[in-house]
N, C-alpha and C positions, 0 to 999 in steps of 0.2 A: 546056457551061458556061452559055451564055445561056439554054438551055431550063430548066435547074435554077433559075436566078435568076427567070425568068418564072413558073415554077410556084410558087416560094416566095412571090412577090408575090400570085399568085392565091389561094393557100391562106390566107395571112394576111388578105387582103381578104375572103375568104368567111367566115372566122371573125368578123371585125368585123361583116359583114352579119348573121350569125346573132345576135350579141349585140344588135344594133339591132332586129331583127325580134322577138326574144323580148321586149325592152322594150316594143314596141308592143302585143303581145298582153297583156302584164302590165298595161299601162295600161287596156285594155278590161276586163280581169278585176278591176280595182280597184273597179269599181262593185259596190254591194251587190245590185243586181238585174241580170238579164241585159241586156247591151248587145250583142245578137246580131249586128246588122249590122256593127258595128265589130269584134267578135270574129271573125266569119267572114272578113271582109276581111283582117284582120291575120293570122289563122291561114293563109289561102290564101297570103299573101305569105311567111310563114315556110316553108311547104311548098315554094314555088318556090325559095327560097334553100337549103333543105335539099337539094333535087335538084341544084342547081348545085354545092353543096359536095361532094356525093357524086361528081359527075362530075370535079371537080377532084382529089379524093383518088384516084379511080381512075387518073387521068392521072399523078399523082405516083407511085403505086405501080408503074405500068407503066414509068415512066422510071428507076426505081431499079434498081441491080444487086441480085442475090440477097442477102438479109440472113442471114448465118450465125447471128446471135444469135437469130433467130426473132421479133424485136419486130414486124416488119411482119405476120407471120402472126398473131400475137396480136391486133394491131390489126384485122386483117381479120375475125377471129372476133368481136371486140367490135362491130365495125360490123354484122355479120350479126345479132347478137343485138339491137342497138339498132334496126335497121331492122325486124325482126320485131315488136318492141314498138311501134314507130311505126305500123305497118300496123294492128295490133290497136287502138291508140289511136284512129286515124281512124275505124275501123268502129264502135267503141263510142260515140264522142262525136259523133253526128250533131247538127245544130242542134236537133232535137226533144229529144234526150237532154240537151243543154246547158241548154235552157230548163227542162226538168223537174227537173234536179238541178244548179243553178248552183253550189252549194257543192261538190258532188262534182266538177264539171268544174274548178273552180278548184284543188282539191286534186290532181286528175289532171294538170293542166298544171304544177303545181309539181314533180311527179315527172318529167314529160317534160322540163322545163327542166333538172333535175338530171342526167338521162341525157344530154341534148345537151351540157351543160357538160362532163361527164366525157368524152364522145366527142371534143369539140374539144380538150380539154386533152391527151388521149392522142395525138391527131393532132399537136398542137404538140410534145409531148415526143418522139415517135418520128420523125415525118417532117421536121420543121424541121432537126434536126441532120444528117440524111442528105442533105437537099437542099443544105444549106450545104457539106457535104463534097463533094458532086458539083460544086457551083459553084466550089469552090476548085481543082478539078482541071483 
């Protein structure tokens, strides 16, 4: 019971950190010309938080009993798809590419933000009720 509650707090906190880190990147991207140092620093911070969130979600999934409805499996597939997209995103948008196509990078980040928001929403919808159920037992 205490483990589920602890994981619930960690998951909720990681989602809040994600929202805050995304806001910081968006702040740098609000400039009409490249603010590369700030963008790179904020993007690195967001990547760190993404890794922490993935580790927390992995721990949550491991702590849950099998899900006969398959929602956790569907979430795992969505996570794999999102993570593949994020790897490609990082390779495509080097600092040089960002500087060369600032408007393109800003548009690409808007897509990344939408994917991360969808992922965290799905994690909230699937994992939070399961953790709350575990915590109540």
